[in-house]
N, C-alpha and C positions, 0 to 999 in steps of 0.2 A: 323483535330483537333476537340476536343470536344467543343461544344458551352456551354457557361456558363448559369447555371440555376439561375434565379433571383426571389426569393420569396419576394414579396413586403410587405406582412403583414401576421399576424397570420391567418387571415381568409382564405387566399389564399391556405394554405396547406390542407384545408378541401376538396378541389376539387381534389380527387384522383381517381375518377372512369372514365372509358372509356366504349365504347359501345361493343367492341369485346367480344363475349361470347364463344369462342372456349375453349375446356378443355385441356389446357396446361399452363405452366408458362413461359411467354415470357419476355426476357430482350432485349431491343434494344439499342445498344450503337454504336456510330460512332467510327472508328478505331483511336487509340491514336498514333500509330507508325507503321512503316513498319518493320517487323521482319526479321532479317538476320539469317540464319542457321549457327551454329558454333559448331565444335567438335574438341577437342584438345587431342592428345595422345602423351606422352613423354616417350620413352624408353631409352633415353640418349645415343643413339648409335652414334650421330654426334657431333663432337667437338674435340678440341685438349687439351688446358689447362683448358678449361671449356666447358660444354655442350652448343651447339649452341642455342642462344636466351636467355640464363640465365645470371643473374648478381648476385652479392653478397652484403650483408650488415651486419655490426656489430652493434647491438643495445645496447649491454652492455658487459662488460668483454672482454675476448679474446677467439679466436677460429681459427680453420683451415678449409679451404674449399678444399676438395680433390676430384680430378677427373682425370682419370676414376678409378673406383674400380669395383671389381666383384659384380654383382648384382644378382637379382633373375632370370633374363632371359638374361643376357648379361652385358652391362656396367651399372653403376649406379653412384650416387653422394654420398659423405660422408661429414658429419659435425662432428667435434671433438673439445673437449676442455678439457685439463687436469686440468686447473685452475678454470674454470667456465666461461661460455659464454652464450650470447643470440644472436644467429646468424642465418641467413637465406640465402638459395638460392631463387632467385626471377625470375619469368617469367611473362611477360605481355601478356594477351590474349584478343582478341576481343570477345564480347558476344552479345547476343540479349537483348535489354531492356525488362522489364516486363516478365521475364522467370525464371523458376526454373531449376537449374543445379545441377548435382551431381559431386562432386570432390572426387576422390578415388585414392588409391595407396597402395604400400607395404612399410613397415618400419621394419628394423632390428636394434636392439640395443645391444650395448656391454657396460655393467656396467654404464648405465646412472643413475647418482645420482642427486637428486634435491637439490638445495640450496634454492632458492625461486621461481623457475620456474616450468613449467608444465611437461617438458620432450621433446620428439620428436613427431611432429605432422605435419599435413597439415593445411594451413590457407588461407582464402581469405582476403586480406588486406582491411580494411576499412568497412567491413560488419559485424556488431555485431553478434556474435554467430556462424559465418561461419568458424568453425574450427573443425577438427576431434578430437576424443579422443586422449589423449597423451599417449605415450608408454615410459616406463622407465625400469630400471633394465637391465637384459640380456634376450633378447627374440629372437626367430627365426623369420622369416618373418611373419609379421602380417598385415592383410588387414584392412584398415581404410577408412571411407567415411563420407561425410557430404553433405546434400542438402541445398541450399541457393537460395534466390530470388535476381535478379539483380536490380529490381526497374528501375530507369531511366538510369542506367549505360550501356554503350556500350563497356567498357573496364574494365578489372579487373587485379589484380596482384595475381598470385598463389605463395604461399610461402611454401618451405620446411623449417620447423622451428626446431631449436634446442635451448632449454632453454624455450622460450615462456613466455613473460611478467615477466622475472626473469632469473636466471642463473641455469645452469646444467653442470655437468662434465660427461665425457665418450665419446662414439662414437655412431653415428646413420647413417644408410645407407638407401637411398630412391630410389625406382625404380617403373617403370610402372605407372607413374602419368597419370590420365585420367580425362578429363572434358567432361561431357555429358549433353546435354539439355534433360530434362525429361518432361518438361511441359512449356507451354506458355499461356499468357493471351489471350484467344481467344475472340475477340470482335465481337459480333453479337447476334443473338437470342439464348436464353437458355431456355431449358425446365426442369421443376422441377416436380417430382412426390413424393407424400407423401404416405407411407405405414404404417398406424397406428398399424397394427398387428405385425410389426417387432419392438419389444421393446428392449431397451438396459438398462444398469445398471441405476437404479434410482439415481437422483442427491440428495446428502445429503444436508439438509438445511444449514449446516455449511459452504457450499461454499459461502454463503452470509455473512460470518463473518467480523468483523471489529477489528481494533487495535487502542488503544489510549495510548499515551506515555507522560511522563512528559518532554515536549519539546515545546519550543515556546509558542504559544497560543492555543495549543490543549486542555489542561485541564484548566489552568489558563488563563482567557481571552476568552475561547471558551465554555467549559462545566460548569466550576465553575463560580458562579455569583459575586464573589468578585470584587469590582470596584477599590480598592486601591492597589497600588503597595507597596511592602516591608512593610507590615502592622505591622510587629513585629520588625522593625528597625535593620535590618542586616547591612545596610550601615550607616556610620556616617552622620547624618543630615547636610545638606549644602554642602556635598561633591559632586563631579561630578557624582558619581554613584547613589546617593540617590534621590528619587523623592520628598522628604520632604524638606521644607525650613522653617526657623524661621520667625515668624511674630510678630512684625515688624522686618525687616531685620537687624536692628542695635543692637538687643539685643544679649546677650551672651548665648551660649549653655553650660549647665552643664550636666554632665552624672554621673550615679550611676553604678559603676563597682563592688561594694562590694556585693550588693544584687540585681542584675538585675532581672527583672521579667521573661524574657525568653531568650533574646539575650545576647550578650556579654556586653551590656550596656543598661540602661534605660535612655531616655532623661528626663531632669529635667528643668522645666521652673521656673525662679525666677519671681514671679508675682508682679503686680503693682496695687494699689488701683484705679487708674483713667484710666488705659489703659488695653485693652485686649491683652494678650500675649499668644503665643502658636505656633502651627504648621499649615502649609497649604500644600496642594498637588494640583498641577495644572494638566491639561490634561484630565479631566473627560468630559463626555458628558451626559447631562440630558435632559429629555423630559417634557414639560409643562404638569401639571396635574398628573404626575406619582409620586408615593410615594416610598420612600427609607427608609430602616431600617438598624440599625447598633448597635454596642456595642463598648464601650471603657473601658479599664481597667485602673483605676486611683487610686492614693492615694495622700494625701496632708499632709502637716505639720500643717495646720490650718483648722478647719472645716468650717469657715465662708467665704468660697470662692464660686464664681459662675463660672461655665463652660458653655460656649455657643458653640453649634455646628450648623453649617449652610453650605449651598451651596451658592457660590458667583460667579459673573462674574466680575473680577477685584475687586473693592471695593463695588460693587452693589449686594445686596442680591437678589437671585433668588429662595429662598425657605423660609419657615418659619424657626424659630430658636428654637432648642431644648435646654432648660436650665436645667442644673444639679446643685443641691445644696446638702449641707451636705456631702461633700466628706470625706470618711473615712481615717483614718491614716494607714489603712492596705489596700492592693490591693483588689479592688472589681470591679465587672463588672457592668456597667451601660448601659441600653438599651435606644435607642432613635429612633424617627421616624421623617422624613422630607417629606414635599410635595413641589414639584417644582411648582412655580407660573409662571415660564417662562422657555422656552427651552434655553439651553446655550451650546456652543461648541467653545472653551473649557470652562469648568466650574472648579471651585476651591472648594475643601473641606477644611473647617477651623474648628479647635478645639482650642478655646481661653479661657483662664482663667483670672479672675480678682479678686483681693483681696490682702491679706497679706500672705506671706509664699511661699512654693515651691510646685509645681504640678508635680507629677511623672506620665508619660504616658507609661504604660506597653505594650499595644497593642490596635489596633483600627480596626474596620471592617465596611464596607458599602456595601450593596447589594440592588438591586431592591426589593421592598416589595413583588413582585409576585414570588420570587425565590421558587424553589421546593426543600426543604431540602438542601439548599445551592447551587442548580444548576440553571442555566439560564432557565427560562420557555420557551423562544423562541427556544433555542437549543434543549431542551428536546422534544418539540412538533415535531420538524423535525426528531429527532432520533426515535421517535415512528412511524413516517411515513416510515422511512428507514427500521425499523422492522428487524434489524439484529439479528440472533439467538444466537450469541456468540461474546464476546468481550475479546480481549487479553489485558493484563495490568500487570505491569507498564512499560514494555519495552521489546525490544528495547535496544539500547546501554545504556540507563539510568539505567537499572536494574543491570548492572554489578558493579555499585558503590553505589547501593541503600540499605539502611537499613530500612526495612519495619517497624521496631519498632519506628522509628522517626515519623511515621504518625499515631500513636495510642494515644488515650487519649484526654485530653482537647486541642482543636485546638489552643487556645491562648498560651498554654504552650509548644506546639511542637516546636522543634528547626527549624530555617530556615537554610538551607544548600546551598552551591554552587552546582549548577547542575553538577554532576560528569562527564557527557559526552557531554553536550551541553552548550549553553550560559545561563547567568542569574542565578537566585536563585530559590529555591523551598521552599515555606513556610510550606510544609507538611500538608496543610489544607485538601488535598484530599488524604486520606490514604486507607488502606484496608477496614475499615468499611464503608467509603464513597463510595468506589468502589462497594461494595455489595449493598448499598442503590441505587446507580446508576443502577445496573443491575436489581434490583427488580422494580425500577420505570419504566424502559422501557421494562421489561419482557424479559430479555435475560440471557444467560448462561455465567458465568464468566470463563475465562481461565487465571489463575494467573501464572506468571513466577517468578522463584526463582533465586537468585543471585549466579551464579557459577563462577563469575569473582573474585571480591575481597571478596565475602561472603564465609562463611564456611558451613559445613554440618549442624551444630547446628542451624544456622540462618534459613536455609531452613526447617529443621524439625520443629522448633518452629512456622514457618509460617503456615505449614499444621495443626499443633495442634491448633493454635489460630483460624483458619478457621473452622476446623472440629472436634476438640476435645470436649469431654464432659466437664461439669463444674467441674468434679473431677480431671481434668488434670491442671497443672500450667497455661498453655496458655489459656485453656478453661475458667478457673476461671477469668483470666485477661479480656477475652472478655466479660464475664458476668458482671464484675465490670464496664465495659464501656457501659453497657445497652443492651447487646445482649446475653441473656442466652442460646438461642437455637443455636446449631451448624449451620454453613452456608452450609455445605454439598457441598463444591466445588469439582467437579469431575475432571475437566481438569486442568493439571499443566504442564507448560513448564519448562524444566530443562535447564536454561541458554539461552543466546542469542548470535548468531554469534560468538561463541568462536573460530572459525577457523580464524578470522580476526585479523591481528596485531593491528588494531585500537581498539580492544576490551579490556577493562580493565580486567586484569587477564588472558590474552591469553596465552595458552601453546600449544605445538605441540600435534597433534591428539593422538599419542601413550600414552601421559600422560593424555590427557583429557578423554579418554574412561574409565580410572580407576576412575577419578573424577566423571564422570557421574554416574557410577554404585554405587559409595559410596553414592551419593545424592539420587539416586533412592531407594536403600535399606532402607536408613533412613526414607525417606518420606513414603514408603509403610509400614514400621513398625508402623507408626502413623495411617495410614488409608490404608488398603490393597485394597480398592475399587477405588482408584484414577486412572485416566488415564494419562499417561505421554507422553510428546512430547520431543524428543531428538533433539539436534542441528545437522543439516545436511547441506551439500553443495556438491551436486553431480556433479558439473562441474570439480571437482578434486578428490582427494582420500579420503576426509574427510567423506563423507556419507558411502563409502564402508567400511572404518575402523569402523565407528560407528555401522553399521549393522552387521559386523562380530563379534564385541566384546560386543555389548550392546543390542542385539535383545531381550534378556529376561528381559530387564530393561527399555523398552519403548513400547508404543502402537502406536505412530505416529513418523515420522521423519520430522522435519521442513525443509523447503526450502524457500529461499527468492530471489526476483529479483526486479530490477527497470529498467525502460527504459527511456532514454533521448528523446530529440526531433529529429525527422527526417523531414527535410524540404519537402520531397516528401510525400504527403498525403497518398498515397496508402501504401508505406513502413511504414509510421508512424502508421497507424491503425492496421497493422498486427504484430507489434513488440511484444506485450504482448502474443499473441497466439503462436508465434514462440518460445518464451522463455518457455512457458508452455509445448509445445511439446518436447523441448529439455530436460527439467527436467524429463518428463514422460518417454522418451526413455531411459535415463540413469537408472532411477529407475526400469523400467521393466527388464532391463538387470540384475540388482542385484537380483530382485525377482526370476528370472529364474536360476541364476547361483550360488548364495551364499548358501553354506550348512547350514549356521545359519538360513536361511529363508525357509528351506525345509518344515517345518511343522508350519510355522507362517507367517501370512500376516501382514506387517507393511505398512500402506498407507502413502501418503504424506499429511502433513499439510502445505500448502503454506501460512504461517502466516505473511508474508509481501510481498506485490506486488503492483505495481502502476507505473505510469509515474512520473518522477521527473526531472523538468527542469524549467527555467524561473525565473523572478524577484520575490522577496519575498515581496508581498504587504500586507500580512496578518500575519506579525510577522515572526519570524525565520522559514525558509523553507515554508512560507505561499505563495506558488506560485499559479498563476491563471491558470485555465484549459480552454481549447478551445473546440469547437465542435468536432474537430478531435480526441481529447482525449476521448470524450464520445463514438464516433464510435469505437475506439480501445478497450475501456472497454467492450462494447457490444460483440465485436468479441472475446475478452478474456474470457468472460463468456461462450460463445458458446464452446470455447476450453476446459474449465473446464467441461462442460456438456459432451463433447465427451470422456473425460477421467475420468468419474465418478467412474470407476472401480479401479482407482489408487489414485485419489485425493479425499479425503473426508472432507477436511476443507481448507478454503482459507480466509485469513483475510486482507481485503483492508487496506492499510496503507497510512496515518492515517485518522481518521474519521473527525476531526474538525481542520480547518485552516492549520495545518502542512501537506503539500501535501494532503489536505483534500477534501472530497466530500461535506462537509458543510463548509461554510465560515461565519465569524461573523464580524460585526463592533461593537462598544460599545453599540449600541441600536438596532441592527437587526441581525438576522440569516437567511441564505438562502442556498438553494442547489446550488452547483457548477455544471458544466456540467456533470461530472462523477457521482455526486450524483443523478441527474435525472435518469440516466440509472440504477443505483443500486436499486433505489426505484421502478422504473417501473417493472423491472424483478422480484424483490422480491414480489411485490404485485400481479402481474398478470401472470407471466410466469409459465408454467407447470413444473413438476418434473420427469416425466418418458419419456426420449427421445425416439423418434421413427425414423425410417429410412427416410431419405430424399435423393432422387436420383436427380442428376443434370447432364446435358450434353449440349454441344453446339449443336444447332439444326441441323447444317449441317454435324456433325460428328457422326459416329456410336458410341454407348456407349460401353465402355470396361467393362468386368466383374469386374475388379479391382475398377473402378469408382463406379459401381453399389453397391458394398459391403460397401461403405463408407458413413457415414452420413455427411461428410464434403464436401463442394463444393468450398472451397476457395483456398487452396494451396496444395491439395493432389497430389498423383502421378497419372499418366495417361498422356494424350496428351494435355489436355486443362485445363486452370484455369478459373473457372467461375468468372465473374467480380463482384459478390456480395457474402456476407456471409449469409447463411440461416440455421436456426435450428428450429426444431419442437418437441413438447413434449405434452404428455397428461397432462392436468390440472385436469380433473375429468373424468376418463374413464367410470365410471358408468353412468354419465350424457351425455357422448359423446362429451366432450368439449376438444378440442385441442388448443394449442397456437402455432402460427407461427411467427417467427421474421426474418426480412430481413434488412441487413445493406448495404447501398449504399454509398461507399466512393468516388464516382465519381461526377464530376461537371455537370452531365446531368441526367435528369429525366429518370427513367427506368420503362418500362411497364412490369407488372407481371400477370401471369394467373395460377391459382391453379388447380391441378387435383389430384385425389386419385388413388392409384394402383388398387383398386377394383372399376371398373367402374360401378358396380351396386349400388354404394353409392354416395351420393352427400354431399357437405358441404356448409354451409351458414355462413356469418359473424354475430357474436353476437355484438362484440365491437372491437374497434381499437384505438391505441394510436400511436402518432408520436413524435419523437424528431428531430428537424431540426433547421436551422438557416440561417443567411445571407451568411456565408462563413465558410470554415474549421477553420479559426482563430477567429470566433465569440465567445464571452464570455457572461457569465451571470453577469449583473450589479446589484449591491445591491439596486438600485432604481427600478422603474417600467419600465425602458427602456431597457429591456433585449434583446440581440441579438440572444439568443438561447431559445427555448421554448419546453415544453412538453405539449401536448394537446390531449385530447380524441376527436376522430373524428367519424363520422358516414359514413360507406360505403354504397353505393347505391346497394341494394340487386338485383335490376333489372339488373345491369351491371356486378355484381360479377359473375365469379371469376377474372375478369380483373381489376387491380388497377394500379395506378401510384405511384411509390416510388420516392419522390422528391430527388434532388441531396443532397449529404451529409446528409443522414437521416437514422433513425432507425424506421422502421414500424413494429409494433406488432399487430397481428390480433388474436382475439379469434374466433375459428371456432366451429360450431355445426355440428357433423356428423349425417347425416340422412340416414336411411336405404331405 
């Protein structure tokens, strides 16, 4: 068994050097398990009414299990359903833990038609992504295969599937099913050699892209600085949905529905000469000494009234009071500033009028005075450190019900809408113009997505014209009227979001959607022929294939999305992202090689949503907390993106703030979550030109197949190296390389660096480490964090041998010396 590594304090991780100076990279790990050799071949020759060792199951619909039938090389099994079924033949097989297996076989189909299933395929039950491609229609014998990792499992179920997570009709025959062990986690010393002269496809900066959506507290409550909920009175005051209450509570609410300021009504307060009356909102958090600014839209029936605005805790003032007088009988905006003389949690915002007559409150806003063009200063500071080069907006599922024109013009007059895809409401305070301001503030490129769900071609065309048109165009003129005469010159545009999904507003079958996509693309390019377009893809089924066959001339990238849940096994958990990336790349490369529509055109993947997604929502809707093991997984995922830089040129981590976010916020603080520490570290310090890294278990001869790969984690060959390692040039002219090692095990690992050219040496310039107390450690919003990122100093006298602590990411900047 592995012994547990206990890092007692931040300072202890700085002690990462040892005395051994041999020129190899050594990993010393005690065995986890005793491996058993397993190989399974099924030709279906034994059995009477069913093949020996096989059982059946109906998951949905109806179907027939037929045996024996004529197979490819003898007997075989058949699955059939005239009405529609999701059915399987099942075989239990013993396997070795922590090993990679290949499941393969032959499938023949007769008129397999999909209802909502995948078709005919092979699957390993309970292992995500461990299924072959699906076969449909009428095909002769077709070979299929899939590699998968067993993790801690010692037994699996092999399924011959018909339907597959849905129903299909027709018939499928299965024969010569084979399960082979192709690699096992070899525990022991490992040697790694870096060859800086063997360079691979440079990594595009857009791999570090981000995605923000109108969902939960990503924008409102995360990026946007507004402190008040429902500031334009969408919900009826005093209702269970509204954050606003009458003060005092026994007064009556009057509403104006004849000439409301912006919502379906405007609250009207009947004033009293001797008593302050108005509205209050609880649940705020304020900090002593901090200043807050706001505005309120008011009108009154009498000019001689006073309006007092303050922050309170109960009935006790915790700020100075802003007093407004001379309220007009027409709606007018009044600005105010408050300074907190005491911290309060929760605090209460109060707007109270006194005098004779009626007070109409059209809208109200409150922000910290240090906001940056309406955005939170603390969040913006972290976003600048994250330094993502491109941001996707506004969705996501949200975009399929979003009218971008709702977010244009005077913010106080913009309509509040129910979020069309998620919970809550959207005040439309953060619209297209604000998104551009956001991008300029943090020096990033915008990627705008148009609504192809419930939206039409004109809405998309107008959006491009508003962003990029001259002031001589109708939309360009509108933009200029809103204070932005110069075109925004937005280059990157997404056409729709996840339109393959039945959950998506406006979803249609792919044969209909390819026509819709092309109509949108033509109209958008007529406005600006220089834009780059991202089409909706999903290559684990037929959607991406159909899009690439029919829309290749109308897009420059194809989008792919994936999310991974939690796996209790740490090793399996940290490799989930990388496996999903590899599966997407494998399918896409097949299309690039075989589709006639791509013969003279290269369309790369834009993985514009990817992340882990699981756990309790502590930071608003979908605001889950990430652990150290998620950080390890994101680092390994980045390595996989780097390895496939020839196919993937954009990846947008979803989402940036709070909502499955790499940055989390409280009302008064913003901080990096564990995954954010990784993304920031790599973006700031890792190189962009990958170089060859060779790895082998010291006791085994190296195969040529292993030597040709820059991956040492789960590649083919006889051994799986127990760490993930990647190396890239950061500045080749200055001789600066970066090396990153991810240790997902609970034991410290000793490493020793060597170069393929033994006439050269390398020395460490700098080093950084992300580590923590356990795989489940989290970043706390206070100063007691269980996970930390720290720059460390390696002992040059002991280098190239270093210690990589348990559950850690160690990044080293190396100087190559002649």
